[in-house]
Backbone as CSV, one residue per row, in Angstrom:
resi,resn,N_x,N_y,N_z,CA_x,CA_y,CA_z,C_x,C_y,C_z
1,MET,72.874,39.889,35.005,71.442,40.118,33.926,72.660,40.924,32.829
2,VAL,73.450,40.435,31.534,74.081,40.944,30.518,73.238,42.321,30.221
3,GLN,73.705,43.338,30.284,72.916,44.988,29.730,73.165,44.614,27.896
4,HIS,72.340,44.813,27.462,72.573,45.601,25.539,72.127,46.622,25.482
5,VAL,73.537,47.102,25.199,74.400,48.199,25.268,73.741,48.582,23.254
6,LEU,72.958,49.695,22.542,73.675,50.123,21.641,74.059,50.976,20.953
7,MET,75.686,51.075,19.770,76.047,51.942,20.013,76.435,52.178,18.664
8,ILE,75.939,53.845,18.675,75.589,54.357,17.472,76.497,54.950,17.533
9,GLU,77.815,54.111,16.531,79.316,55.071,15.831,79.716,54.733,14.171
10,ASP,80.426,56.030,13.992,80.780,55.315,12.685,81.500,55.139,12.307
11,ASP,82.468,55.167,13.771,83.323,54.274,13.585,83.936,52.407,13.652
12,GLU,84.266,51.623,13.264,83.719,49.872,13.254,84.711,49.753,13.602
13,ARG,86.017,50.275,13.817,87.101,49.787,14.106,86.369,50.158,16.272
14,LEU,86.593,51.332,16.509,86.658,52.100,18.254,85.381,51.354,18.274
15,ALA,84.345,50.880,17.419,82.980,49.698,17.907,82.956,48.470,18.313
16,GLY,84.650,47.588,17.235,84.532,46.513,17.832,85.581,46.699,19.372
17,MET,86.516,47.881,19.009,87.418,47.999,20.776,86.091,48.045,21.989
18,VAL,85.256,48.763,21.448,84.659,48.770,22.539,83.383,47.646,23.445
19,ALA,83.142,46.929,21.827,82.791,45.371,22.044,83.631,44.647,23.243
20,THR,84.782,44.453,22.667,85.230,44.022,23.101,85.849,43.559,24.572
21,TYR,85.784,45.137,24.522,86.136,45.643,26.130,85.243,45.145,26.974
22,LEU,84.115,45.631,27.279,82.361,45.164,27.634,82.333,44.180,27.344
23,GLU,81.927,43.538,26.973,81.573,42.578,27.166,81.618,41.137,27.427
24,PRO,82.711,41.253,28.279,83.356,40.324,29.522,83.434,40.966,30.592
25,GLN,82.425,42.237,30.178,82.549,42.383,31.682,80.235,42.492,31.890
26,GLY,79.757,41.926,31.556,78.276,42.295,31.542,77.771,42.100,30.505
27,PHE,78.214,43.078,29.357,77.765,43.821,28.347,77.127,43.396,27.104
28,ARG,76.044,42.811,26.515,76.380,43.207,25.489,76.184,44.017,24.178
29,VAL,77.512,44.263,22.970,77.146,45.451,22.010,76.323,45.165,21.213
30,SER,75.461,45.721,20.431,74.524,46.220,19.461,75.306,47.441,18.420
31,HIS,76.240,47.334,17.069,76.525,48.278,16.595,75.208,48.689,15.447
32,ALA,75.382,49.925,15.560,75.394,50.816,13.878,75.110,51.591,13.808
33,ALA,76.326,51.896,12.324,77.010,52.836,11.930,76.898,53.691,11.123
34,THR,75.330,54.053,11.382,74.891,55.352,11.219,73.145,55.815,11.904
35,ALA,72.967,56.811,12.132,71.901,57.453,12.858,70.291,56.752,12.989
36,THR,70.625,56.841,11.517,68.882,55.656,10.346,69.339,54.449,11.009
37,ALA,70.137,53.710,11.248,70.649,51.985,11.357,69.984,51.890,12.928
38,GLY,70.224,53.427,13.980,70.304,53.201,14.971,69.342,53.136,15.721
39,ILE,68.710,53.818,14.997,66.639,54.327,15.511,66.157,53.427,15.314
40,ALA,66.529,52.605,14.222,65.194,52.492,13.175,65.315,50.494,14.156
41,MET,66.738,50.028,14.498,67.196,49.755,15.716,65.584,49.410,17.069
42,LEU,66.035,50.619,17.916,65.454,51.084,18.599,63.923,50.782,18.529
43,GLN,63.513,50.887,17.080,62.207,50.842,17.286,61.705,49.543,16.447
44,ARG,62.285,48.853,16.259,62.176,47.605,15.915,61.860,46.563,17.201
45,ASP,63.003,46.687,18.148,62.223,46.190,20.445,62.608,47.214,20.969
46,GLU,61.540,47.480,21.431,60.862,48.552,22.037,62.438,48.637,23.462
47,HIS,61.614,47.084,24.242,62.269,46.853,25.629,64.330,45.857,25.202
48,ALA,65.183,45.820,23.622,65.395,44.897,23.648,66.979,46.075,24.103
49,PHE,66.674,47.592,24.537,68.087,47.573,24.927,67.873,49.014,25.719
50,LYS,69.329,48.728,27.081,68.671,48.890,28.860,69.651,50.368,28.197
51,LEU,70.686,50.625,27.129,70.562,51.861,27.139,71.564,52.474,25.634
52,VAL,71.256,53.617,25.112,72.194,53.921,23.632,73.346,54.732,24.205
53,LEU,74.679,54.406,23.516,75.972,54.992,23.268,75.886,55.582,22.552
54,LEU,76.599,56.640,22.101,75.418,57.921,20.986,77.208,58.470,20.669
55,ASP,77.742,58.796,19.417,78.452,59.225,18.930,77.981,61.079,17.587
56,LEU,78.731,62.230,18.706,77.922,62.908,18.075,77.980,63.433,16.664
57,MET,79.724,62.987,16.644,79.776,62.988,15.197,79.088,61.654,13.566
58,LEU,78.227,61.346,13.526,77.355,60.568,12.674,77.563,61.280,11.509
59,PRO,77.887,60.491,10.318,77.693,60.722,8.500,76.572,61.275,8.276
60,ASP,75.558,60.551,8.715,73.861,60.855,7.755,72.744,62.383,9.254
61,MET,73.508,62.359,10.069,72.821,62.869,11.278,74.144,63.792,12.025
62,ASP,73.593,64.832,12.738,74.189,64.879,14.028,73.616,64.233,15.304
63,GLY,75.048,63.880,15.683,74.132,63.487,16.884,73.277,64.181,18.331
64,LEU,73.532,65.221,18.066,72.314,66.118,19.056,70.962,65.866,18.326
65,ASP,70.902,65.751,17.342,69.741,65.595,16.723,69.182,64.077,17.212
66,VAL,69.884,62.874,16.661,69.326,61.797,16.995,68.798,62.272,18.557
67,CYS,69.340,62.121,19.733,69.727,62.008,20.499,67.754,63.701,20.443
68,ARG,67.719,64.364,19.786,65.972,64.943,19.999,65.049,63.846,19.753
69,ARG,65.760,62.964,18.997,64.880,61.751,18.585,64.660,60.866,19.136
70,ILE,65.206,60.847,19.335,65.491,59.608,20.535,63.783,60.363,22.040
71,ARG,63.985,61.681,22.023,63.836,61.751,23.534,62.051,62.058,22.617
72,ALA,62.032,62.167,21.444,60.582,62.510,21.573,59.624,61.327,20.608
73,LEU,60.190,60.024,20.326,60.424,58.580,20.391,58.926,58.748,21.647
74,ALA,58.001,57.349,21.687,57.222,57.167,22.862,57.591,56.735,23.915
75,ALA,57.181,56.554,24.987,57.452,55.785,25.325,57.399,53.898,25.449
76,PRO,58.446,53.286,26.558,59.633,53.354,27.178,59.957,53.451,26.721
77,LEU,60.425,54.038,24.762,61.918,54.799,24.426,62.360,56.070,24.433
78,ARG,61.149,56.858,25.365,62.222,58.050,24.789,62.744,58.220,26.127
79,SER,62.511,57.586,27.561,63.731,57.296,28.772,64.665,56.718,28.752
80,ILE,65.435,56.502,28.036,66.590,55.402,27.943,67.726,55.931,28.180
81,PRO,68.342,55.095,28.902,69.506,56.040,29.644,70.541,56.191,27.688
82,VAL,71.401,58.230,27.182,72.359,57.800,26.318,73.285,58.046,26.833
83,VAL,74.606,57.592,26.601,75.776,58.266,26.754,76.392,58.596,25.627
84,MET,76.094,60.342,25.746,76.874,61.144,23.978,78.331,60.925,23.759
85,LEU,79.162,60.331,23.380,80.534,60.589,22.929,81.002,61.845,21.958
86,THR,81.922,62.917,23.437,81.947,64.045,22.398,82.987,63.997,21.788
87,ALA,84.423,64.589,21.412,85.309,65.521,20.733,85.794,66.268,22.051
88,LYS,87.075,65.784,22.187,87.608,66.266,23.187,87.458,67.370,23.249
89,GLY,87.785,68.911,24.413,87.927,69.836,24.574,86.730,70.907,22.590
90,ASP,85.608,70.321,23.616,84.360,70.725,22.833,82.866,70.771,24.180
91,PRO,83.270,71.437,25.125,82.147,71.966,26.480,81.328,71.936,25.994
92,PHE,81.145,73.163,24.289,79.429,73.365,23.399,78.838,72.630,23.958
93,ASP,79.059,71.519,23.141,78.480,70.133,22.530,78.104,69.324,24.405
94,ARG,79.326,69.106,24.915,78.303,68.691,26.056,77.288,68.985,26.901
95,VAL,77.636,70.318,27.556,75.996,71.109,27.404,75.474,71.352,26.664
96,VAL,74.902,70.824,25.550,74.097,71.570,24.777,73.086,69.608,24.343
97,GLY,74.123,68.698,24.390,73.751,67.050,24.892,72.766,67.270,25.692
98,LEU,73.104,67.378,27.028,72.411,67.482,28.369,71.724,67.993,28.659
99,GLU,71.714,68.913,27.960,70.861,70.058,27.824,69.309,69.152,26.885
100,ILE,69.226,68.822,26.177,68.459,68.328,25.350,68.009,66.917,25.895
101,GLY,69.405,65.913,26.650,68.205,65.039,26.888,69.255,63.498,27.717
102,ALA,70.214,64.072,26.993,71.615,62.977,26.858,71.699,62.857,28.594
103,ASP,72.089,61.627,28.633,72.583,61.266,30.803,74.161,61.556,31.075
104,ASP,74.270,61.402,29.379,75.978,62.125,29.939,76.552,61.557,29.801
105,TYR,78.203,62.327,29.383,78.900,62.814,28.513,80.185,61.987,28.509
106,LEU,81.231,61.615,27.771,82.675,61.301,27.548,82.980,61.374,26.289
107,PRO,84.337,62.845,26.466,85.082,62.847,25.547,86.152,61.852,25.182
108,LYS,86.435,62.157,24.333,86.855,61.414,23.424,88.447,62.216,23.645
109,PRO,89.192,61.456,23.101,89.543,59.614,23.160,89.373,59.683,24.951
110,PHE,89.088,58.159,25.441,88.731,58.133,26.394,89.321,56.628,27.074
111,GLU,89.068,56.275,28.288,90.087,55.238,28.321,88.742,53.918,28.878
112,PRO,89.504,52.715,28.293,87.682,52.352,28.661,87.488,51.719,29.741
113,ARG,88.230,51.625,30.984,87.892,51.406,32.121,86.447,52.718,32.543
114,GLU,87.774,53.969,32.336,85.957,54.967,32.721,84.397,55.377,31.338
115,LEU,85.019,54.762,30.706,83.999,53.995,29.884,82.379,53.539,31.029
116,LEU,83.029,52.020,31.505,82.443,51.424,31.744,82.427,51.619,33.366
117,ALA,82.357,52.581,33.953,82.734,53.021,34.774,81.027,53.716,34.529
118,ARG,81.005,54.779,34.037,79.919,55.780,33.382,79.098,54.853,33.016
119,LEU,79.121,53.789,31.863,77.903,52.883,31.806,77.131,52.157,32.923
120,ARG,78.072,51.931,33.483,77.176,51.108,35.181,76.573,52.265,36.141
121,ALA,76.830,53.763,35.560,76.782,54.245,36.769,75.333,55.179,36.353
122,VAL,75.165,55.368,35.774,73.829,55.023,34.596,73.215,54.379,34.770
123,LEU,73.780,53.423,34.028,72.655,52.888,34.888,72.234,51.265,35.841
124,ARG,72.936,52.466,36.942,72.524,51.742,38.293,72.091,52.959,38.752
125,ARG,70.458,52.729,39.347,69.487,52.823,39.548,69.595,52.960,40.849
126,PRO,69.091,53.949,41.814,68.459,54.185,43.298,67.353,53.778,44.215
127,PRO,68.047,53.077,44.987,66.494,52.353,45.592,64.856,52.957,46.043
128,LEU,64.974,54.522,45.403,63.848,55.468,45.118,63.123,54.157,44.200
129,ALA,63.862,54.051,43.315,62.889,53.312,41.494,61.761,52.325,42.513
130,GLU,62.499,51.198,43.613,61.851,50.421,44.255,61.378,50.967,44.938
131,GLU,60.547,52.157,44.579,59.093,52.399,45.539,57.985,52.194,45.298
132,PRO,57.441,50.995,45.751,56.073,50.682,45.762,54.892,51.835,44.650
133,ALA,54.175,51.538,43.863,53.709,52.697,42.480,52.859,53.553,43.252
134,SER,51.953,53.065,44.026,51.109,53.953,44.323,51.592,55.590,45.615
135,ARG,53.318,55.669,45.642,54.403,56.149,46.066,53.944,57.344,45.510
136,VAL,53.632,58.552,45.799,53.366,59.791,44.820,53.826,61.008,45.406
137,LEU,54.864,62.108,45.343,55.111,62.903,45.625,54.090,64.464,45.260
138,ARG,53.397,65.113,46.725,52.661,66.511,45.416,52.718,67.246,46.876
139,PHE,53.106,68.413,45.651,54.154,69.468,45.669,53.598,70.284,45.246
140,GLY,51.553,70.731,45.837,50.630,71.475,44.976,50.637,71.414,44.413
141,ALA,50.915,72.123,43.058,50.755,70.852,41.891,51.376,70.281,40.650
142,LEU,52.536,69.535,41.644,52.947,68.999,40.931,53.718,67.404,41.629
143,ASP,53.058,66.780,40.572,52.738,64.946,40.825,54.330,64.950,40.085
144,ILE,54.776,63.780,41.838,55.677,63.375,40.957,55.196,61.533,41.608
145,ASP,55.232,60.389,40.933,55.058,59.394,40.908,56.331,58.302,40.648
146,ILE,56.746,57.999,41.748,58.037,57.317,41.992,57.440,55.760,41.066
147,GLY,56.817,55.142,41.188,56.975,53.995,41.244,56.297,53.942,39.480
148,ALA,55.766,54.605,38.780,55.407,55.260,37.716,56.520,55.939,36.840
149,ARG,57.576,56.126,37.354,58.807,56.607,37.306,57.585,57.919,36.308
150,THR,56.654,58.655,36.414,56.118,59.679,35.673,56.244,61.769,37.006
151,VAL,55.856,62.807,36.034,56.229,63.839,36.576,54.539,64.584,35.507
152,CYS,54.421,65.174,36.352,52.616,66.291,36.099,52.697,67.615,36.724
153,LEU,52.508,68.238,36.005,52.662,70.034,36.261,51.174,69.902,36.189
154,ASN,50.264,70.467,36.871,49.469,71.195,36.177,48.085,70.064,35.738
155,GLY,48.773,68.865,36.099,47.904,67.478,35.148,48.554,67.136,33.796
156,GLU,49.658,67.839,33.199,49.776,67.889,32.492,51.009,66.808,32.146
157,PRO,51.609,65.581,31.603,53.064,65.070,31.577,53.993,66.418,32.407
158,ARG,55.248,65.387,32.195,56.808,66.166,31.833,56.925,65.082,31.541
159,THR,58.270,65.257,30.544,59.342,64.442,29.331,60.211,64.593,30.099
160,LEU,60.845,64.496,31.638,61.900,63.731,31.678,63.175,63.293,31.548
161,THR,64.429,62.957,31.573,65.781,61.492,30.537,64.512,60.547,32.316
162,ALA,65.329,59.750,32.232,65.761,58.258,33.711,67.162,59.479,35.026
163,TYR,67.914,60.177,34.035,69.416,60.685,35.466,68.114,61.554,36.033
164,GLN,67.667,62.667,34.809,66.953,63.956,35.360,65.881,63.474,36.463
165,PHE,64.977,62.563,36.084,63.293,62.132,36.806,64.789,61.683,38.241
166,ASP,64.871,61.255,38.394,66.297,60.620,39.450,66.553,61.563,40.567
167,LEU,67.057,62.821,39.647,67.516,63.894,40.544,66.277,64.806,40.932
168,LEU,65.470,64.877,40.038,64.130,64.644,41.050,64.175,64.262,42.172
169,VAL,63.948,63.408,41.959,62.875,62.909,43.028,64.005,62.824,44.759
170,THR,65.887,63.062,44.177,66.897,62.701,45.164,65.970,63.986,45.531
171,LEU,65.881,65.074,44.873,65.918,66.760,45.652,64.603,66.632,46.672
172,ALA,63.239,65.789,45.677,62.064,66.029,46.239,62.494,65.490,47.476
173,GLU,63.157,64.590,47.041,62.703,63.244,49.183,63.290,64.191,49.668
174,ARG,64.224,64.791,50.249,64.981,66.170,50.450,64.271,67.308,51.169
175,ALA,63.458,67.279,51.057,62.902,69.210,50.532,62.991,69.937,52.065
176,GLY,63.653,70.535,51.470,63.907,71.436,52.035,65.423,71.415,53.191
177,ARG,66.068,70.670,52.017,67.175,70.761,52.678,68.835,70.838,51.284
178,VAL,68.693,71.509,51.762,70.320,71.785,50.640,71.664,70.604,49.975
179,LEU,70.723,70.253,49.338,71.932,69.541,48.882,72.973,69.898,48.027
180,SER,74.539,69.724,48.086,75.516,69.990,47.217,75.920,68.972,45.587
181,ARG,76.017,69.834,45.286,76.048,69.340,43.445,77.047,68.330,44.034
182,GLU,77.582,67.973,45.168,78.040,66.604,45.073,77.993,65.671,45.722
183,GLN,77.081,65.919,46.283,76.123,64.945,46.640,75.298,64.510,45.796
184,LEU,74.431,65.236,45.143,74.035,64.573,44.106,74.289,64.054,43.279
185,LEU,75.338,64.745,42.595,76.516,63.238,41.513,76.373,62.041,42.615
186,ASP,76.607,62.312,43.803,77.426,60.348,44.640,75.531,60.091,44.517
187,ALA,74.215,60.898,44.896,73.413,59.813,45.547,72.713,59.572,43.457
188,VAL,72.990,60.459,42.305,71.768,59.895,41.174,73.059,58.715,40.256
189,LYS,74.462,59.778,40.574,75.535,59.325,39.534,75.754,58.058,40.419
190,GLY,75.656,57.786,42.014,76.812,56.118,42.300,78.528,57.150,42.546
191,ASP,78.929,57.336,41.439,80.359,57.692,41.359,80.360,59.778,41.072
192,ALA,80.634,60.230,41.955,81.175,61.606,41.733,83.169,61.636,40.779
193,PHE,83.269,61.663,39.699,83.914,61.028,38.940,84.863,62.773,39.000
194,ASP,84.622,63.531,39.306,84.918,65.012,39.720,84.163,66.136,39.869
195,PRO,84.915,66.302,41.410,83.835,66.760,41.852,83.627,68.277,41.827
196,PHE,84.665,69.233,40.876,84.292,70.452,39.774,83.193,70.215,38.544
197,ASP,82.769,68.883,38.741,81.984,68.636,37.208,80.134,69.789,37.207
198,ARG,80.488,69.355,36.022,78.555,71.459,36.365,77.899,70.513,35.750
199,SER,77.920,68.265,35.174,77.183,68.528,34.542,75.692,68.369,35.556
200,ILE,75.673,68.462,36.264,74.652,68.972,37.764,73.852,70.030,37.690
201,ASP,74.260,71.933,37.194,73.331,72.375,36.443,72.689,72.251,35.275
202,VAL,73.739,71.555,35.164,72.418,71.514,32.436,71.504,70.997,33.304
203,HIS,71.689,69.631,33.826,70.367,68.982,34.085,69.523,69.644,35.301
204,ILE,70.050,70.323,36.124,68.739,71.199,36.877,67.909,72.677,35.921
205,GLY,69.174,72.934,35.442,68.546,74.248,33.780,67.297,73.082,33.070
206,ARG,67.430,72.277,33.145,65.947,70.920,32.373,65.309,70.772,33.609
207,LEU,65.488,69.995,34.350,64.558,70.052,35.441,63.538,71.534,35.618
208,ARG,64.717,72.417,36.236,63.504,73.949,35.689,62.730,73.642,35.128
209,ALA,62.877,73.153,33.480,62.700,74.178,32.097,60.984,72.894,32.126
210,ALA,60.732,71.835,32.729,60.304,71.360,32.862,59.146,71.347,34.026
211,VAL,59.208,71.504,35.315,58.575,72.207,36.514,58.502,73.478,37.139
212,GLU,59.398,74.037,36.675,59.008,75.563,37.353,57.865,76.373,35.845
213,ASP,56.424,77.794,37.064,56.188,77.929,36.161,56.905,78.644,35.186
214,ASP,57.696,79.346,36.170,58.694,80.022,35.336,59.776,80.494,35.679
215,VAL,61.114,79.555,34.741,62.237,79.260,35.413,63.781,80.658,35.621
216,LYS,63.027,81.635,35.153,63.758,82.768,35.309,63.383,83.108,36.862
217,GLN,62.197,82.973,37.365,62.192,83.153,39.155,61.678,81.264,39.076
218,PRO,62.173,80.555,39.776,61.829,79.379,40.511,61.502,80.049,41.837
219,ARG,60.540,78.277,41.887,60.399,78.650,43.146,59.833,76.786,43.775
220,ARG,60.445,76.106,43.299,60.502,74.576,43.424,62.074,74.717,43.253
221,ILE,62.959,74.455,43.190,64.503,74.276,42.745,64.935,75.716,42.395
222,ILE,65.872,76.130,44.180,66.294,76.626,44.308,68.055,76.630,45.130
223,THR,68.975,77.566,44.358,70.544,77.607,43.893,70.067,78.600,45.285
224,VAL,71.331,77.545,45.711,71.367,77.993,47.271,73.231,78.300,47.068
225,ARG,73.479,80.279,46.633,74.184,79.849,46.047,76.563,80.114,47.283
226,GLY,76.626,79.255,46.654,78.188,78.409,46.964,77.969,77.035,47.903
227,ALA,76.346,76.824,47.674,76.297,75.899,48.264,75.843,74.830,48.156
228,GLY,74.779,74.870,47.019,74.362,73.728,45.932,72.520,74.324,45.656
229,TYR,71.722,72.982,45.744,70.446,73.613,45.478,68.864,72.984,47.078
230,VAL,68.027,73.198,46.650,67.304,72.733,47.751,65.757,73.038,46.395
231,PHE,64.518,71.510,47.257,63.686,71.277,46.432,63.111,72.249,47.665
232,ALA,62.330,73.258,47.277,60.967,74.110,48.670,59.742,73.677,48.688
233,LYS,59.029,73.529,49.057,57.792,72.540,49.774,57.227,74.028,48.683
234,VAL,56.501,73.678,47.977,55.911,74.601,47.813,53.791,74.520,47.515
235,HIS,53.391,75.208,48.035,52.069,75.182,47.766,51.319,75.924,47.182
236,ASP,50.789,75.938,46.182,50.172,76.728,45.247,49.115,76.830,44.927
237,ALA,48.501,78.216,44.791,47.304,79.447,44.780,46.303,78.217,44.087
């Protein structure tokens, strides 16, 4: 099945090269040279695209602001996977991008093969997404509906990216078991590109902001120093 990608990138030459490389690999690439045009294309047909490839530096808007706007759109657009293209050697922007809802990042310049691998990994959904719609994980005031891909805390919906939802389910399905960063990367991303990849830590911080009552004293997603993370079986009073 052809995967339709929206690339929001002001470098037309780069966009053309990416399209030329990806299209024989089962992708269709549509290009928007500005943030305004890209957001308009997304809103024109909410089911048209499977992923957004987003440049950090755009002529009319910062890529981080574009990502924030996408995450503020109505469902299902707000959960569309976003892969950010960032300037090489600028880890701060990459961390901020993950914190505001990007699913992955790729520093420029990049190898086309790595881009392809990352896009496939982000689009790859673990078998958990195929569970029956009625399956709901409940931990006290926290409800995780696997079929509907929704999360509620105290009855209030919480907004997560597709990547973060899969990460939460991976942890919750194994409640009480410590999972290393490498195990989480392998389970959710599909490919552990770098055993020292710290993006998991950023996503864990985002998850805590969504599902913890107090992010400074987390009771659901616990850090096990030197080992990884464990999802605790919380029973709220």
